[in-house]
C-alpha positions in Angstrom: 4.2 -9.7 14.9 4.1 -11.5 11.6 5.1 -9.5 8.5 2.5 -11.3 6.5 -0.9 -11.4 8.3 -4.2 -12.9 7.5 -6.8 -10.2 8.3 -9.8 -12.5 8.6 -10.9 -15.8 7.2 -11.5 -15.6 3.5 -9.9 -12.2 3.1 -6.7 -11.4 1.2 -3.4 -11.5 3.1 -1.5 -8.3 3.8 2.2 -8.9 3.1 4.1 -6.0 4.7 7.4 -7.0 3.0 5.7 -6.9 -0.5 4.1 -3.5 0.3 7.5 -2.2 1.4 9.1 -3.6 -1.8 6.6 -1.8 -3.9 7.2 1.5 -2.0 10.9 1.1 -2.6 10.3 0.3 -6.3 8.2 3.5 -6.6 10.9 5.6 -4.9 13.5 4.3 -7.4 17.2 4.9 -7.3 17.2 8.6 -8.0 15.2 9.7 -4.9 16.5 9.4 -1.3 14.3 8.2 1.5 14.5 11.7 3.0 13.1 13.3 -0.2 10.3 10.7 -0.6 9.4 11.0 3.1 9.3 14.8 2.8 7.0 14.6 -0.3 4.6 12.3 1.6 4.8 14.2 4.9 6.4 11.4 7.1 9.6 10.8 8.9 12.4 9.1 7.0 12.7 6.6 9.8 9.1 5.6 9.3 9.6 5.2 5.6 12.6 3.0 6.2 10.4 0.8 8.5 7.7 0.6 5.8 10.3 -0.4 3.1 11.6 -3.1 5.4 8.1 -4.5 6.2 8.4 -3.6 9.8 5.4 -1.2 10.0 1.9 -1.4 8.4 1.0 1.7 6.5 -2.2 3.3 7.4 -4.9 4.5 5.0 -3.6 8.2 5.2 -0.1 7.1 4.2 -1.3 4.9 1.4 -3.6 7.7 0.1 -0.7 10.2 0.3 1.6 8.0 -1.7 -1.1 7.2 -4.2 -1.9 10.9 -4.7 1.7 12.1 -4.8 2.9 9.5 -7.3 -0.2 8.8 -9.3 -0.5 5.1 -8.5 -3.4 3.2 -7.1 -3.7 2.0 -3.5 -4.6 -1.4 -5.0 -1.2 -1.6 -6.6 0.5 -0.7 -3.3 -1.4 -3.3 -1.4 -1.6 -6.1 -4.0 0.8 -5.4 -6.8 -2.1 -5.5 -9.3 -2.6 -2.5 -11.5 -6.4 -2.6 -11.3 -8.6 -3.6 -8.4 -10.8 -6.6 -8.5 -13.8 -6.0 -10.7 -16.3 -8.5 -9.3 -19.9 -7.7 -8.9 -21.3 -7.9 -5.4 -24.9 -7.8 -4.3 -25.7 -5.3 -1.6 -29.2 -4.6 -0.7 -30.5 -5.6 -4.1 -28.1 -3.4 -6.1 -24.9 -4.5 -7.8 -21.6 -2.7 -7.1 -18.2 -3.0 -8.6 -15.4 -3.3 -6.1 
């Protein structure tokens, strides 16, 4: 399995190594993997696999990290502080995504 995957044509690439790097950056040097994993509610071995880009985090994990540490899921996935703010047409109404 590739660590960087193209989800579908025209969609953004998910780079598991970059997601892992951001999780490691968020954890910092003053928190152990065991402590971070406990705060999120996951096994330390799973956190290690995430940090090494070996596993893809699910929505529940991304949400738990986001909520616990006050960062956006967008930042975890893309490294961007804010999500894309482009207008889309959906059934005649405009939405911001």
